[in-house]
C-alpha positions in Angstrom: -22.5 47.1 1.7 -22.0 45.5 5.0 -25.4 43.6 5.6 -26.4 42.4 9.4 -28.7 39.8 8.8 -31.1 37.7 11.5 -33.0 34.7 10.4 -30.4 33.9 8.1 -30.4 30.1 9.0 -34.3 29.7 7.5 -35.5 29.4 4.2 -35.4 33.4 3.5 -32.5 34.0 5.1 -30.4 31.7 3.5 -31.2 32.3 -0.2 -30.7 35.9 0.9 -27.3 35.5 2.1 -26.1 33.9 -0.9 -27.5 36.4 -3.2 -25.9 39.1 -0.9 -22.5 38.1 -1.4 -22.8 37.1 -4.5 -23.5 41.0 -5.4 -20.5 41.7 -3.6 -21.9 42.5 -0.2 -20.6 41.5 2.7 -22.5 39.7 5.1 -22.7 39.4 9.2 -25.5 36.8 10.3 -26.8 36.3 13.5 -27.7 32.9 15.0 -28.7 31.2 18.0 -26.3 28.4 19.3 -26.6 25.4 17.7 -28.8 27.0 14.6 -28.9 24.4 11.3 -27.1 26.4 9.1 -27.2 24.1 6.3 -28.5 26.5 3.8 -25.4 28.3 3.9 -23.2 25.7 2.8 -21.0 27.3 -0.1 -21.6 31.2 0.7 -18.9 33.3 2.9 -20.3 35.2 6.1 -19.4 36.5 9.1 -21.0 34.3 12.1 -22.2 36.1 15.5 -24.2 34.3 18.3 -27.2 35.9 19.5 -30.8 36.5 19.9 -32.7 39.0 18.9 -34.7 38.7 22.4 -31.3 40.1 23.4 -30.6 43.7 25.0 -30.4 46.2 22.3 -27.2 47.5 23.4 -25.8 44.2 22.5 -27.7 43.8 18.8 -26.4 47.4 18.4 -22.7 46.0 19.0 -23.2 43.2 16.8 -24.5 46.0 14.0 -21.8 47.8 14.4 -20.0 49.2 11.1 -22.8 47.4 8.8 -25.0 49.9 5.9 -27.9 47.6 6.1 -30.4 45.6 8.3 -32.2 42.8 7.3 -34.5 41.5 9.8 -35.9 38.1 8.7 -35.9 36.0 11.8 -39.2 34.6 13.3 -41.7 32.3 14.9 -43.7 30.8 12.2 -45.8 28.2 14.1 -49.5 27.2 13.5 -50.2 25.4 17.0 -48.0 25.7 20.1 -48.7 25.0 23.5 -47.7 28.5 24.8 -47.9 31.4 22.1 -45.8 33.6 24.8 -42.5 32.7 23.1 -43.5 33.6 19.8 -44.9 37.6 20.4 -41.7 37.6 22.2 -39.8 36.6 19.2 -42.3 38.7 16.2 -42.9 41.7 18.4 -40.4 42.2 21.4 -37.5 41.0 18.8 -38.4 43.6 16.5 -38.6 46.5 18.3 -35.5 45.9 19.6 -33.5 45.2 16.2 -35.2 48.4 15.2 -33.8 50.3 18.6 -30.5 48.9 18.2 -30.4 49.7 14.5 -31.0 52.8 15.1 -28.3 52.6 17.7 -25.7 51.6 15.6 -26.4 54.3 12.7 -27.5 52.1 9.8 -28.4 53.4 7.0 -31.4 51.0 5.9 -33.6 48.7 7.7 -36.0 45.7 5.8 -38.4 43.9 8.1 -39.8 40.9 6.7 -43.6 40.8 7.3 -46.3 38.5 5.4 -49.2 38.9 3.1 -50.7 37.8 6.1 -51.0 41.1 7.4 -52.7 42.3 3.9 -56.3 42.2 3.5 -57.5 39.0 1.6 -59.1 39.2 -2.3 -62.9 39.4 -2.4 -64.9 38.4 -5.4 -65.6 40.9 -7.8 -69.3 41.3 -9.2 -69.1 38.4 -11.5 -67.5 36.1 -8.9 -63.8 36.3 -10.0 -61.2 36.6 -6.9 -59.5 40.0 -7.4 -56.0 39.9 -6.3 -54.9 42.6 -3.5 -52.1 44.7 -3.4 -51.0 46.7 -0.2 -53.3 48.9 0.0 -56.4 46.4 0.7 -57.7 47.4 4.2 -57.4 44.9 7.4 -57.1 45.3 11.0 -55.6 43.2 14.0 -59.1 41.9 14.5 -58.8 39.7 10.9 -55.5 38.5 12.5 -57.1 34.9 13.2 -54.2 33.2 14.6 -51.6 34.0 16.9 -48.5 34.1 14.0 -50.6 36.7 12.1 -51.6 38.8 15.3 -48.0 38.6 16.2 -46.4 39.7 12.5 -49.2 42.5 12.6 -48.2 43.8 15.7 -44.7 44.1 14.6 -45.4 45.5 11.2 -47.6 48.0 13.0 -44.1 48.9 15.5 -42.2 49.2 12.3 -44.8 51.7 10.3 -44.6 53.6 13.8 -40.7 53.4 13.9 -40.7 54.8 10.4 -42.7 57.9 11.0 -40.2 58.4 14.0 -37.7 58.5 11.5 -36.2 55.3 11.4 -35.0 54.0 7.9 -37.4 51.0 7.8 -38.8 49.4 4.1 -41.4 46.8 4.8 -41.4 43.6 2.6 -44.5 41.6 2.5 -43.5 37.7 1.0 -46.4 35.3 -0.4 -45.5 32.1 -0.7 -42.0 31.2 -1.9 -40.7 27.9 -3.1 -37.4 26.8 -4.4 -33.9 25.9 -2.8 -32.5 25.6 0.2 -35.8 24.9 2.2 -33.8 22.6 4.9 -36.4 22.5 7.5 -38.6 22.5 5.7 -41.2 25.6 5.7 -44.9 24.6 5.6 -45.8 25.3 1.6 -42.0 22.9 1.6 -43.4 20.4 3.4 -46.3 20.4 1.1 -44.3 19.5 -1.7 -42.3 17.1 0.0 -45.0 15.2 1.0 -46.4 14.8 -2.5 -43.2 13.7 -4.2 -43.0 10.8 -1.4 -46.7 10.2 -1.9 -48.2 10.9 1.0 -50.8 13.9 0.2 -53.8 11.8 -0.3 -56.0 14.8 -0.7 -55.9 19.1 -0.8 -58.0 21.7 0.4 -59.9 24.0 -1.6 -57.4 26.9 -1.0 -54.6 29.4 -3.1 -51.7 30.7 -2.8 -49.1 33.3 -4.5 -46.7 31.1 -5.7 -43.2 32.8 -6.0 -39.6 31.8 -6.8 -37.2 32.6 -3.1 -34.7 33.8 -5.1 -36.9 36.6 -6.2 -38.0 37.1 -2.5 -34.4 37.4 -1.7 -33.5 39.6 -4.4 -36.3 41.8 -3.3 -35.6 42.2 -0.2 -32.2 43.7 -1.4 -34.2 46.0 -4.0 -35.8 47.1 -1.3 -32.8 47.8 0.9 -31.7 49.9 -2.4 -35.0 51.6 -3.9 -37.8 51.0 -1.1 -39.3 54.5 0.3 -39.3 54.3 3.8 -41.9 53.6 5.6 -43.4 51.6 2.3 -44.2 48.2 2.1 -44.0 46.1 -1.0 -45.4 42.4 -1.8 -43.0 40.1 -2.8 -45.0 37.6 -5.1 -45.8 36.9 -8.8 -48.3 38.1 -10.7 -49.0 34.7 -12.5 -48.3 33.0 -9.3 -52.3 32.9 -7.9 -52.8 29.3 -8.1 -55.4 26.9 -6.6 -53.7 23.8 -4.8 -55.4 21.9 -7.6 -53.4 23.7 -10.2 -49.9 23.5 -7.9 -50.5 19.6 -7.9 -51.5 19.3 -11.5 -48.5 21.9 -12.2 -46.1 19.1 -9.9 -47.7 16.4 -11.7 -46.4 17.9 -15.2 -42.6 18.3 -13.4 -42.2 15.2 -11.8 -44.3 12.4 -13.6 -45.8 11.1 -10.4 -49.8 11.3 -10.8 -51.8 14.6 -9.5 -53.5 14.7 -6.1 -57.6 14.4 -7.0 -59.1 13.6 -4.1 -60.2 17.2 -2.7 -61.4 17.6 1.2 -64.4 19.6 2.3 -63.3 22.3 4.4 -65.9 21.3 7.2 -64.4 17.7 7.5 -61.0 19.0 7.7 -61.7 21.7 10.4 -63.8 18.9 12.3 -60.1 16.6 12.3 -58.2 19.8 12.8 -59.7 20.0 16.2 -59.6 16.3 17.2 -55.6 16.4 16.5 -55.5 19.8 18.5 -57.3 18.0 21.5 -55.0 15.4 21.3 -52.0 17.5 20.9 -53.1 19.2 24.2 -52.8 15.7 26.1 -48.9 14.7 24.3 -47.9 18.0 24.0 -47.2 16.9 20.1 -47.7 19.3 17.3 -51.1 18.2 15.5 -50.5 17.3 12.1 -53.3 19.6 10.9 -53.5 22.7 13.1 -56.6 24.6 13.3 -55.3 27.7 12.6 -54.0 26.5 9.1 -57.3 24.9 8.1 -59.3 28.1 9.0 -56.2 29.9 6.5 -56.8 27.4 4.4 -60.3 28.3 3.7 -59.4 31.7 1.8 -57.6 32.1 -1.9 -54.7 34.3 -0.4 -54.4 35.7 -4.1 -52.2 39.1 -4.0 -51.0 42.0 -6.3 -46.7 42.4 -6.6 -47.6 44.8 -9.2 -45.9 47.7 -6.5 -42.6 46.0 -6.2 -42.3 45.1 -9.7 -43.2 48.8 -10.8 -40.9 50.5 -8.1 -38.1 48.0 -7.2 -37.7 45.9 -10.4 -38.9 42.5 -8.3 -37.2 39.5 -10.5 -40.5 37.5 -11.9 -39.2 33.9 -12.3 -41.9 31.7 -13.4 -44.0 29.8 -10.2 -43.5 26.5 -12.8 -39.9 27.0 -12.3 -39.9 27.6 -8.4 -41.5 24.2 -8.4 -39.1 22.4 -10.2 -36.3 24.1 -8.6 -37.7 22.5 -5.2 -38.2 19.2 -6.8 -35.0 19.1 -7.5 -33.2 20.2 -4.4 -35.5 18.1 -2.3 -34.4 15.0 -4.3 -30.7 16.1 -4.3 -30.4 16.6 -0.5 -32.2 13.4 1.0 -35.9 14.6 1.6 -37.3 12.0 -1.0 -37.8 8.8 -0.3 -35.8 6.3 -2.9 -37.8 3.8 -5.1 
């Protein structure tokens, strides 16, 4: 297949391009001028310059002749001095990509959403958190920060397009880790900080950890097998780990001591408010945004059973995902020597 990929310079996007090419597909990737494409080293693709907020007819010309469109690009930040550009990218950009794909006559569109658009787990009668799936009820009111809200609005737009006949499938990655995390992502930064001994404490939170390669393959499987209008959690069945467990596994992998100190949530929230107040003066991003601390109050545990059952989503052990991330960060100069 000939594939059009947005967000190819990002973490998931770069891994997706590598997996597509490895499977014999050809890739045309959309980049903004000056994009950092180090994650695409060693893979052949056609680059076109543009932006997902360009006019739909211009985007449609870039998609001409393509069979599949993977819309991975997004603006991800938990603090910005002005959030309007985020909505232009995440919502307006998605609407334009969907319109352009229909004009170009593509056969399948895979839209990359987030598990932040799915309801959070609630404790059972015995107090155990039960991972939620794609049916977990959620509303825009529960979108507690601009990133989640903008992605929720974009996902609603994708579902509405599907009802109107647009062949779009939605995927919701959980917390991917692994190679080619160039920027790195917030989750990857946690690993980098741990490796550099800059992680003195942690919050009592939890994520569904998944290998980024599985997430990339999940996108391809969604194009091949996904049902139009459906959404699929791209995560790991055994990847619902607390932050404490993640650091314990990192310690076993690296030989470094685990992070043992846990910061009370209320203290972290107060520090985040102070940090954002300073950012309002300096214009520099806060070390710990309020939105991030608020998200960390909840353990974000999810079930990828639907994607495993319907798509055949791979299930690489989360330990391997962390090990591959550590190896990549060490090999690419993210970890100080000594």
